[in-house]
PAMIPA-637575 format. One record per residue (C-alpha): residue in three letters; z, x, y. Coordinates in Angstrom, 3 decimals. Each point is the difference from the previous one (the first is absolute). Layout:
// residues N
+------+----------+----------+----------+
| rest |        z |        x |        y |
+------+----------+----------+----------+
|  ALA |        Z |        X |        Y |
...
+------+----------+----------+----------+
***
This chain:
// residues 412
+------+----------+----------+----------+
| rest |        z |        x |        y |
+------+----------+----------+----------+
|  UNK |   -2.279 |    3.794 |   -5.285 |
|  UNK |    0.566 |    3.819 |   -1.000 |
|  UNK |   -3.568 |    1.445 |   -0.578 |
|  UNK |   -0.249 |    2.676 |   -3.045 |
|  UNK |   -1.437 |    3.353 |    2.047 |
|  UNK |   -2.027 |    2.275 |   -0.993 |
|  UNK |    1.658 |    3.233 |   -0.601 |
|  UNK |    2.265 |    1.885 |    0.743 |
|  UNK |    0.166 |    0.927 |    4.066 |
|  UNK |    0.675 |   -3.228 |    2.392 |
|  UNK |   -3.153 |   -1.579 |    1.046 |
|  UNK |   -1.927 |    0.676 |    2.833 |
|  UNK |   -0.307 |   -1.648 |    2.989 |
|  UNK |   -3.163 |   -2.905 |   -0.754 |
|  UNK |    0.069 |    0.679 |   -3.186 |
|  UNK |   -1.029 |   -3.041 |   -2.442 |
|  UNK |    2.388 |   -0.354 |   -2.655 |
|  UNK |    0.131 |   -2.613 |   -3.475 |
|  UNK |    2.769 |   -1.536 |   -0.418 |
|  UNK |    1.242 |   -1.731 |   -3.412 |
|  UNK |   -1.173 |   -3.344 |    1.047 |
|  UNK |   -3.540 |   -0.321 |    0.821 |
|  UNK |    0.389 |    1.253 |    3.623 |
|  UNK |   -0.755 |    3.304 |    2.076 |
|  UNK |    2.236 |    1.087 |    2.579 |
|  UNK |   -1.654 |    2.140 |    2.465 |
|  UNK |    3.429 |    1.576 |    2.166 |
|  UNK |   -0.598 |    1.046 |    3.378 |
|  UNK |   -0.841 |   -3.593 |    1.582 |
|  UNK |    2.280 |    0.022 |    2.665 |
|  UNK |    1.088 |   -3.025 |    2.213 |
|  UNK |   -2.287 |    1.258 |    2.369 |
|  UNK |   -2.881 |   -1.782 |   -1.657 |
|  UNK |    2.349 |   -3.179 |   -0.182 |
|  UNK |   -0.383 |   -1.141 |    3.197 |
|  UNK |   -2.837 |   -1.748 |    0.833 |
|  UNK |    0.119 |   -3.762 |   -0.848 |
|  UNK |   -2.768 |   -2.501 |    1.026 |
|  UNK |    1.453 |   -1.739 |    3.240 |
|  UNK |   -0.245 |   -4.050 |   -0.846 |
|  UNK |    1.528 |   -1.440 |   -3.041 |
|  UNK |   -1.962 |   -1.928 |   -2.570 |
|  UNK |    2.413 |   -2.254 |   -0.885 |
|  UNK |    1.733 |   -2.920 |    1.114 |
|  UNK |    1.977 |   -0.262 |    3.223 |
|  UNK |    0.616 |    4.104 |    0.158 |
|  UNK |   -2.115 |    0.459 |    2.687 |
|  UNK |    2.606 |   -1.592 |    2.008 |
|  UNK |    3.100 |    2.710 |   -1.450 |
|  UNK |   -0.354 |    1.722 |    3.478 |
|  UNK |   -0.819 |    3.762 |   -1.721 |
|  UNK |   -2.083 |    1.171 |    2.835 |
|  UNK |    0.038 |    3.707 |    0.269 |
|  UNK |    1.325 |    0.081 |   -3.636 |
|  UNK |   -3.092 |    0.135 |   -1.569 |
|  UNK |    2.172 |    3.324 |   -1.789 |
|  UNK |    2.671 |   -1.702 |   -1.764 |
|  UNK |   -1.653 |   -1.673 |   -2.170 |
|  UNK |    0.935 |    2.557 |   -3.046 |
|  UNK |    3.704 |    0.304 |    0.892 |
|  UNK |    0.521 |   -3.800 |   -0.385 |
|  UNK |   -1.081 |   -0.116 |   -3.633 |
|  UNK |    3.331 |    1.464 |   -1.185 |
|  UNK |    1.420 |   -2.304 |    3.058 |
|  UNK |    0.564 |    3.414 |    2.212 |
|  UNK |   -0.748 |   -1.432 |    3.780 |
|  UNK |   -0.689 |   -3.418 |   -1.166 |
|  UNK |   -1.500 |   -2.560 |    2.515 |
|  UNK |    3.261 |   -1.673 |    2.013 |
|  UNK |    1.385 |   -3.391 |   -1.823 |
|  UNK |    1.105 |   -2.678 |    1.927 |
|  UNK |    3.506 |   -0.248 |   -2.015 |
|  UNK |    1.193 |    2.345 |   -2.589 |
|  UNK |   -0.282 |   -1.769 |   -3.142 |
|  UNK |    3.446 |   -1.353 |   -0.874 |
|  UNK |    1.659 |    1.486 |   -3.205 |
|  UNK |   -0.969 |   -2.113 |   -2.285 |
|  UNK |    0.899 |   -3.781 |   -1.972 |
|  UNK |   -1.870 |    0.274 |   -3.445 |
|  UNK |   -1.101 |   -3.940 |    0.198 |
|  UNK |   -0.523 |    0.239 |   -4.037 |
|  UNK |    0.280 |    2.667 |   -2.581 |
|  UNK |   -3.611 |    0.571 |   -1.672 |
|  UNK |    0.214 |    0.417 |   -3.392 |
|  UNK |   -2.721 |    2.821 |   -1.624 |
|  UNK |    0.477 |   -0.407 |   -3.807 |
|  UNK |   -2.177 |    2.392 |   -2.125 |
|  UNK |   -2.804 |   -1.931 |   -1.445 |
|  UNK |   -3.582 |    0.456 |   -1.868 |
|  UNK |   -2.873 |   -0.471 |    2.415 |
|  UNK |   -1.223 |   -3.485 |   -1.619 |
|  UNK |   -3.901 |    0.643 |    1.410 |
|  UNK |   -0.251 |    2.242 |   -3.451 |
|  UNK |   -0.628 |    2.968 |    2.698 |
|  UNK |    1.856 |    3.331 |   -0.479 |
|  UNK |    1.004 |    2.620 |    3.578 |
|  UNK |   -2.947 |    2.566 |   -1.020 |
|  UNK |   -1.745 |    1.261 |    2.986 |
|  UNK |    1.244 |   -0.109 |    3.662 |
|  UNK |   -1.636 |    0.680 |    2.557 |
|  UNK |    1.619 |    1.005 |    3.469 |
|  UNK |   -2.490 |   -0.016 |    3.066 |
|  UNK |    0.979 |    1.629 |    2.353 |
|  UNK |   -0.910 |    0.700 |    4.650 |
|  UNK |    0.965 |    1.629 |    2.542 |
|  UNK |    3.387 |    1.004 |    0.611 |
|  UNK |    0.630 |    0.345 |   -3.429 |
|  UNK |    4.308 |   -0.526 |   -0.717 |
|  UNK |    0.022 |    3.630 |   -1.902 |
|  UNK |    3.799 |   -1.564 |   -1.798 |
|  UNK |   -1.527 |   -3.358 |   -0.374 |
|  UNK |   -2.976 |    0.990 |   -1.854 |
|  UNK |    2.308 |    2.779 |   -1.934 |
|  UNK |    1.509 |   -3.446 |   -1.262 |
|  UNK |   -2.412 |   -1.239 |   -1.215 |
|  UNK |   -1.405 |    2.831 |   -1.446 |
|  UNK |    3.500 |    1.153 |   -1.566 |
|  UNK |    0.154 |   -3.066 |   -1.723 |
|  UNK |   -3.692 |   -0.654 |   -1.631 |
|  UNK |   -1.105 |    2.907 |    0.252 |
|  UNK |    1.703 |    2.920 |   -2.131 |
|  UNK |   -0.884 |   -0.712 |   -3.700 |
|  UNK |    3.492 |   -1.005 |   -1.877 |
|  UNK |   -1.302 |   -0.900 |   -3.056 |
|  UNK |    2.447 |    2.962 |   -1.377 |
|  UNK |    2.761 |   -2.143 |    0.709 |
|  UNK |   -1.906 |   -3.129 |   -1.531 |
|  UNK |   -1.272 |   -1.025 |    3.623 |
|  UNK |   -4.116 |   -1.944 |   -0.338 |
|  UNK |   -2.695 |    2.511 |    1.480 |
|  UNK |   -1.142 |   -1.357 |    3.784 |
|  UNK |   -3.813 |    0.260 |    0.425 |
|  UNK |    1.385 |    1.086 |    3.480 |
|  UNK |   -2.500 |    0.400 |    3.091 |
|  UNK |    0.434 |    0.284 |    3.880 |
|  UNK |   -2.644 |   -1.063 |    1.680 |
|  UNK |   -1.963 |    0.049 |    3.596 |
|  UNK |   -2.933 |   -0.714 |    1.455 |
|  UNK |   -0.556 |    3.577 |    0.807 |
|  UNK |    0.896 |    1.662 |   -3.644 |
|  UNK |    0.729 |    3.871 |    0.185 |
|  UNK |    0.379 |    0.585 |    3.570 |
|  UNK |    3.399 |    0.464 |    1.678 |
|  UNK |    2.154 |   -2.936 |    1.072 |
|  UNK |    2.343 |    0.969 |    2.763 |
|  UNK |    3.742 |   -0.829 |   -0.609 |
|  UNK |    3.466 |   -0.538 |    2.244 |
|  UNK |    1.511 |    2.448 |   -1.958 |
|  UNK |   -2.304 |    3.222 |    0.987 |
|  UNK |   -1.930 |    0.711 |   -2.766 |
|  UNK |   -3.708 |   -2.146 |   -1.300 |
|  UNK |   -0.022 |   -1.572 |   -3.311 |
|  UNK |   -3.995 |   -0.179 |   -1.796 |
|  UNK |   -0.909 |   -3.141 |   -1.567 |
|  UNK |   -1.417 |    0.515 |   -3.170 |
|  UNK |   -1.884 |   -3.553 |   -0.203 |
|  UNK |   -2.398 |   -2.365 |    1.892 |
|  UNK |    1.407 |   -3.232 |    0.681 |
|  UNK |   -2.287 |   -1.609 |   -2.867 |
|  UNK |    2.428 |    1.597 |   -1.491 |
|  UNK |    2.196 |   -2.845 |   -0.041 |
|  UNK |   -2.133 |   -2.934 |   -0.625 |
|  UNK |    1.374 |    0.004 |   -3.478 |
|  UNK |    3.858 |    1.237 |    0.403 |
|  UNK |    2.255 |   -2.187 |   -1.238 |
|  UNK |    2.140 |    0.746 |    2.730 |
|  UNK |   -0.862 |    0.957 |    4.193 |
|  UNK |    2.487 |    1.429 |    1.266 |
|  UNK |    0.882 |    1.361 |    4.233 |
|  UNK |    2.309 |    2.633 |    1.037 |
|  UNK |    0.959 |   -1.010 |    3.377 |
|  UNK |   -2.159 |    1.003 |    3.150 |
|  UNK |   -1.128 |   -0.821 |    3.042 |
|  UNK |    1.597 |   -3.206 |    1.234 |
|  UNK |   -2.431 |   -0.773 |    3.329 |
|  UNK |   -3.093 |    1.088 |   -1.846 |
|  UNK |   -2.890 |    0.390 |    0.396 |
|  UNK |   -0.449 |   -0.439 |   -4.116 |
|  UNK |   -2.790 |    1.229 |   -2.071 |
|  UNK |   -2.036 |   -3.716 |   -0.745 |
|  UNK |   -0.883 |    1.787 |   -3.384 |
|  UNK |    3.120 |   -0.008 |   -1.155 |
|  UNK |    0.725 |   -3.658 |    0.509 |
|  UNK |   -2.115 |   -0.953 |   -0.968 |
|  UNK |    1.441 |    1.528 |   -3.433 |
|  UNK |    3.042 |   -1.777 |    0.554 |
|  UNK |   -1.948 |   -3.511 |    0.182 |
|  UNK |   -1.621 |    0.574 |   -2.811 |
|  UNK |    2.828 |    1.089 |   -1.990 |
|  UNK |    1.238 |   -3.574 |    0.680 |
|  UNK |   -2.794 |   -1.777 |   -0.909 |
|  UNK |    0.525 |    2.149 |   -3.381 |
|  UNK |    3.323 |   -0.849 |   -0.393 |
|  UNK |    0.499 |    3.611 |   -0.316 |
|  UNK |    3.906 |    1.339 |    1.356 |
|  UNK |   -0.344 |    0.921 |    3.440 |
|  UNK |    3.223 |    1.803 |    1.448 |
|  UNK |    0.507 |    1.900 |    4.108 |
|  UNK |    3.327 |    2.077 |    0.302 |
|  UNK |    2.004 |    0.055 |    3.197 |
|  UNK |   -2.536 |   -0.569 |    2.856 |
|  UNK |   -3.376 |    0.245 |   -2.193 |
|  UNK |    0.754 |   -3.859 |   -0.350 |
|  UNK |   -2.315 |   -0.144 |    3.434 |
|  UNK |   -2.550 |    0.691 |   -1.746 |
|  UNK |    0.371 |   -3.347 |   -2.524 |
|  UNK |    0.458 |   -1.498 |    3.957 |
|  UNK |   -3.108 |    1.067 |    0.764 |
|  UNK |   -1.708 |   -0.594 |   -3.160 |
|  UNK |    1.437 |   -3.947 |    1.265 |
|  UNK |    1.218 |    0.291 |   -3.875 |
|  UNK |    3.650 |   -1.558 |    1.459 |
|  UNK |   -0.265 |   -2.690 |    0.992 |
|  UNK |    2.692 |   -2.645 |   -0.899 |
|  UNK |    1.453 |    2.574 |   -2.189 |
|  UNK |    3.532 |    1.328 |    0.292 |
|  UNK |    0.506 |    3.777 |    0.881 |
|  UNK |    1.656 |    3.108 |    0.373 |
|  UNK |   -0.777 |    3.018 |    2.172 |
|  UNK |    2.355 |    2.323 |    1.654 |
|  UNK |    3.102 |   -1.539 |    1.864 |
|  UNK |   -1.973 |    1.716 |    3.271 |
|  UNK |   -2.933 |   -1.457 |   -0.139 |
|  UNK |    0.978 |   -3.674 |   -1.379 |
|  UNK |   -0.748 |   -1.092 |    3.513 |
|  UNK |   -3.180 |    1.276 |    0.327 |
|  UNK |   -1.518 |   -1.295 |   -2.614 |
|  UNK |    1.794 |   -3.219 |    0.596 |
|  UNK |   -1.877 |   -0.167 |    2.810 |
|  UNK |   -3.854 |    1.539 |   -1.695 |
|  UNK |    0.486 |   -2.477 |   -3.386 |
|  UNK |    1.665 |   -3.205 |    1.485 |
|  UNK |   -1.255 |   -1.630 |   -3.094 |
|  UNK |    2.618 |    1.893 |   -1.974 |
|  UNK |    3.996 |    0.146 |   -0.610 |
|  UNK |    1.501 |    3.618 |    1.005 |
|  UNK |    2.702 |    0.642 |   -2.133 |
|  UNK |    2.839 |    2.406 |    1.650 |
|  UNK |    2.338 |   -1.277 |   -2.817 |
|  UNK |   -2.225 |    2.072 |   -3.456 |
|  UNK |   -0.749 |    3.496 |   -0.726 |
|  UNK |   -3.162 |   -1.599 |   -1.276 |
|  UNK |   -1.805 |   -3.465 |   -0.493 |
|  UNK |   -2.427 |   -0.887 |   -2.731 |
|  UNK |   -2.058 |   -3.066 |    1.233 |
|  UNK |   -2.387 |   -0.658 |   -2.610 |
|  UNK |   -1.375 |    2.728 |   -1.565 |
|  UNK |    0.375 |    2.181 |    3.502 |
|  UNK |    2.838 |    2.000 |    0.550 |
|  UNK |    1.342 |    1.450 |    3.011 |
|  UNK |    2.343 |    1.884 |    0.915 |
|  UNK |    2.706 |    1.516 |    2.757 |
|  UNK |    0.326 |    2.988 |    1.440 |
|  UNK |   -0.667 |    3.367 |   -2.160 |
|  UNK |    2.021 |    0.763 |   -2.633 |
|  UNK |    0.271 |   -3.654 |   -1.015 |
|  UNK |   -3.197 |    0.420 |   -1.025 |
|  UNK |    0.751 |    1.078 |   -3.225 |
|  UNK |    2.294 |   -3.096 |   -0.696 |
|  UNK |   -3.151 |   -1.651 |    0.352 |
|  UNK |   -2.045 |    1.821 |   -1.930 |
|  UNK |    2.481 |    0.258 |   -2.480 |
|  UNK |    0.700 |   -3.661 |   -0.193 |
|  UNK |   -4.440 |   -0.485 |   -0.688 |
|  UNK |    0.598 |    3.230 |   -2.946 |
|  UNK |    2.795 |   -2.532 |   -1.668 |
|  UNK |   -1.498 |   -3.212 |    0.930 |
|  UNK |   -3.004 |    1.216 |   -1.580 |
|  UNK |    0.626 |    3.054 |   -2.617 |
|  UNK |    3.842 |   -1.547 |   -0.554 |
|  UNK |    3.401 |    1.797 |    0.939 |
|  UNK |   -0.125 |    2.627 |   -2.373 |
|  UNK |   -3.048 |    1.930 |    1.415 |
|  UNK |    1.433 |   -0.747 |    3.442 |
|  UNK |    2.737 |    1.295 |   -0.918 |
|  UNK |   -1.507 |    3.241 |   -1.621 |
|  UNK |   -2.147 |    0.328 |    3.396 |
|  UNK |    3.454 |   -0.182 |    1.620 |
|  UNK |    1.768 |    2.945 |   -1.459 |
|  UNK |   -2.440 |    2.271 |    0.244 |
|  UNK |   -0.352 |   -1.072 |    3.486 |
|  UNK |    3.925 |    0.055 |    0.764 |
|  UNK |    0.257 |   -3.292 |    1.622 |
|  UNK |    2.246 |   -3.275 |   -1.569 |
|  UNK |   -2.442 |   -1.464 |   -2.126 |
|  UNK |    0.403 |   -3.385 |    2.108 |
|  UNK |    0.954 |   -1.610 |    3.247 |
|  UNK |   -0.120 |   -3.541 |    0.281 |
|  UNK |   -3.122 |   -1.146 |    2.554 |
|  UNK |    2.549 |   -1.862 |    1.187 |
|  UNK |    2.401 |    2.557 |    1.461 |
|  UNK |    0.367 |    0.555 |    3.647 |
|  UNK |   -1.840 |    2.224 |    2.206 |
|  UNK |    2.846 |    2.441 |    1.667 |
|  UNK |   -0.493 |   -0.793 |    3.224 |
|  UNK |    2.689 |    0.491 |    2.489 |
|  UNK |    0.362 |   -2.804 |    3.101 |
|  UNK |    1.143 |    2.015 |    2.520 |
|  UNK |    1.839 |   -1.420 |    3.817 |
|  UNK |   -3.634 |   -0.796 |    1.655 |
|  UNK |   -0.946 |    3.171 |    2.075 |
|  UNK |   -0.877 |   -2.551 |    2.875 |
|  UNK |    2.829 |   -0.023 |    2.786 |
|  UNK |    1.507 |   -3.435 |   -0.185 |
|  UNK |    0.878 |    0.047 |    4.324 |
|  UNK |    2.558 |   -3.065 |   -1.446 |
|  UNK |    1.674 |    0.739 |   -3.169 |
|  UNK |   -0.861 |    3.826 |   -0.270 |
|  UNK |    4.060 |    0.474 |    0.416 |
|  UNK |    1.156 |   -2.959 |   -2.325 |
|  UNK |   -2.223 |    1.953 |   -2.812 |
|  UNK |    1.470 |    3.115 |    0.534 |
|  UNK |    3.339 |   -1.125 |   -0.079 |
|  UNK |   -0.261 |   -2.298 |   -3.112 |
|  UNK |   -1.312 |    3.050 |   -1.881 |
|  UNK |    2.923 |    1.854 |    0.769 |
|  UNK |    2.067 |   -2.511 |   -1.238 |
|  UNK |   -1.731 |   -1.769 |   -3.149 |
|  UNK |    3.235 |    0.302 |   -2.124 |
|  UNK |    0.931 |   -2.941 |    2.160 |
|  UNK |   -0.497 |   -3.644 |    0.022 |
|  UNK |   -3.182 |   -1.305 |    2.625 |
|  UNK |   -1.088 |   -3.203 |    1.444 |
|  UNK |   -1.563 |   -1.335 |    2.240 |
|  UNK |    2.088 |   -1.817 |    2.172 |
|  UNK |    1.521 |    3.714 |   -0.066 |
|  UNK |   -2.978 |    1.536 |    0.832 |
|  UNK |   -0.961 |   -2.229 |    2.066 |
|  UNK |    3.395 |    0.471 |    2.122 |
|  UNK |   -0.310 |    4.078 |    0.458 |
|  UNK |   -3.266 |   -0.347 |    1.181 |
|  UNK |    1.275 |   -2.171 |    2.399 |
|  UNK |   -2.782 |   -3.155 |   -0.870 |
|  UNK |    0.555 |   -3.351 |   -1.559 |
|  UNK |   -0.201 |   -0.471 |   -3.722 |
|  UNK |   -3.575 |   -1.478 |    0.340 |
|  UNK |   -1.557 |    2.213 |    2.634 |
|  UNK |    1.399 |    3.261 |   -2.440 |
|  UNK |   -1.419 |   -1.787 |   -2.678 |
|  UNK |   -3.764 |   -0.540 |    1.815 |
|  UNK |   -0.208 |    3.704 |    1.729 |
|  UNK |    1.390 |    1.414 |   -3.688 |
|  UNK |   -3.195 |   -1.952 |   -1.023 |
|  UNK |   -2.306 |    1.431 |    2.717 |
|  UNK |    0.932 |    3.916 |    0.049 |
|  UNK |    0.942 |    0.497 |   -3.565 |
|  UNK |   -2.376 |   -2.473 |   -1.722 |
|  UNK |    2.235 |   -1.000 |   -2.869 |
|  UNK |    3.365 |   -2.273 |    0.497 |
|  UNK |    3.741 |    1.755 |    0.778 |
|  UNK |    0.556 |   -0.324 |   -4.285 |
|  UNK |   -2.812 |    1.655 |   -1.226 |
|  UNK |   -0.050 |    2.656 |    2.537 |
|  UNK |    3.953 |    0.649 |   -1.160 |
|  UNK |   -0.382 |   -0.633 |   -4.019 |
|  UNK |   -3.170 |    2.669 |    0.444 |
|  UNK |    2.391 |    2.251 |    2.059 |
|  UNK |    2.347 |   -0.373 |   -2.661 |
|  UNK |   -2.052 |    0.912 |   -3.059 |
|  UNK |   -1.531 |    3.031 |    2.187 |
|  UNK |    3.757 |    1.054 |    0.310 |
|  UNK |    0.273 |   -0.819 |   -3.869 |
|  UNK |   -3.183 |    2.002 |   -1.464 |
|  UNK |    0.887 |    3.232 |    2.241 |
|  UNK |    3.981 |   -0.008 |   -1.391 |
|  UNK |   -1.395 |   -0.359 |   -3.527 |
|  UNK |   -2.698 |    2.973 |    0.372 |
|  UNK |    2.975 |    2.607 |    1.564 |
|  UNK |    3.173 |   -1.167 |   -0.993 |
|  UNK |    2.050 |   -0.487 |   -3.401 |
|  UNK |    1.730 |   -3.331 |    1.545 |
|  UNK |    0.441 |   -3.365 |   -2.349 |
|  UNK |   -1.816 |   -2.299 |    0.368 |
|  UNK |    2.999 |   -1.869 |    1.186 |
|  UNK |    0.615 |    1.983 |    3.003 |
|  UNK |   -3.432 |    0.124 |    1.185 |
|  UNK |   -0.130 |   -3.450 |    0.491 |
|  UNK |    3.384 |   -0.058 |    2.074 |
|  UNK |   -1.785 |    3.267 |    2.320 |
|  UNK |   -3.330 |   -2.348 |   -0.258 |
|  UNK |    2.042 |   -3.206 |    1.252 |
|  UNK |   -0.881 |   -1.923 |   -2.774 |
|  UNK |    3.681 |   -0.230 |   -1.322 |
|  UNK |   -0.814 |   -0.055 |   -3.909 |
|  UNK |   -2.185 |    1.436 |   -2.623 |
|  UNK |   -1.320 |   -3.252 |   -1.327 |
|  UNK |   -1.758 |   -1.014 |    3.858 |
|  UNK |   -0.481 |    3.864 |    0.308 |
|  UNK |   -2.317 |   -0.787 |   -3.258 |
|  UNK |   -1.290 |   -2.763 |    0.889 |
|  UNK |   -1.950 |    1.130 |    2.977 |
|  UNK |   -0.401 |    3.208 |   -1.153 |
|  UNK |   -2.176 |   -1.628 |   -3.156 |
|  UNK |   -1.238 |   -2.506 |    2.220 |
|  UNK |   -1.329 |    1.971 |    2.629 |
|  UNK |   -1.283 |    3.377 |   -2.123 |
|  UNK |   -0.486 |   -1.682 |   -3.498 |
|  UNK |    2.708 |    2.636 |   -1.868 |
|  UNK |    3.781 |   -0.034 |   -0.078 |
|  UNK |    2.068 |    2.764 |    2.032 |
|  UNK |    0.619 |    1.937 |   -3.262 |
|  UNK |   -3.816 |    0.507 |   -1.291 |
|  UNK |   -0.740 |    0.672 |    3.951 |
|  UNK |    3.022 |    2.783 |   -0.055 |
|  UNK |   -1.639 |    0.910 |   -3.795 |
|  UNK |   -3.888 |    0.573 |    1.498 |
|  UNK |    1.317 |    0.559 |    3.955 |
|  UNK |    2.883 |    2.677 |    0.049 |
|  UNK |    0.119 |    3.387 |    1.212 |
|  UNK |    3.060 |    1.032 |   -0.349 |
|  UNK |    1.751 |   -0.597 |   -4.617 |
|  UNK |    1.310 |   -3.040 |    0.556 |
+------+----------+----------+----------+
***
């Protein structure tokens, strides 16, 4: 979200400047003001999260920085089923006209900016319908601290969200406290069949409101384990960038919010309008929700007392054939003992771990080299390009060529 600066000089610390998206920005509200979170979470089982003495970490948690520990790193994805989002018009006769973004401290400036950029900019000169865009809070007109060293000033009270076609929640706290008035607005939106959309950790506000129960949801991959604990009846899906379940859309971390917003525009207003907005934003007009979050799965950080030497050796020899019998011999164990010890110390089977490490090596080579896919397959131990494509597609949801096109660091 880029404010429209007044005058020719630079803005002064503490000065409130008006933005083009219906929200004012105050400079100089720095990280010192972001340090206090009320002790004692208010949602689910968060109070058992072992965060004692870390009440100041919550602001950094919004984007996945300094996150709470997760028992096991998330695996490289398996795309359980592709999600096909077709451009359809709303069948209720309603159109997407009024958008209300509800904020509470601490506000994640980037995710708020995503919502402002998609819905808060006047693009009628490009043929995009005008939105009635409102940034709402229980404290309108007051500075709200963010995680980025600036302050934002919402322009509307929460009551202005009561008739919105979309109520959107940017990223924010994952531990609370959550504004009860915001939670009431979210419940009301569901009751009257409005759209509700969260970006990144904004899903935790939806969980606190009790509107995710029994639904499929997405959030930043670092918070998937915590969200599953907070809302055990929900299915937290790591295999998607965003999920639409009924009229609730939840997105994965940060930039996936752009994809979720454009998906909603495409659903309500058609592909042409979504493409025009995307062109102005200089982003792809469509990334399917079923595309995997690109989550890396490193060798587990915990020490594997009896197997670490074997794991290290395998990583240095991924291009060779490996089997449970051969690895058990290297570990000087019986096959049964090796398999049991591997599952206990690494958290998965030898086959799954080995396949995951080979896919990670393939990703690295696709990003940093110009080796062809057949050569990369041999380097990683898959043997043939066909086998590499099978495992790559299954785990990431995209073929190697598409992955390279997206993430290459050097021209391939």
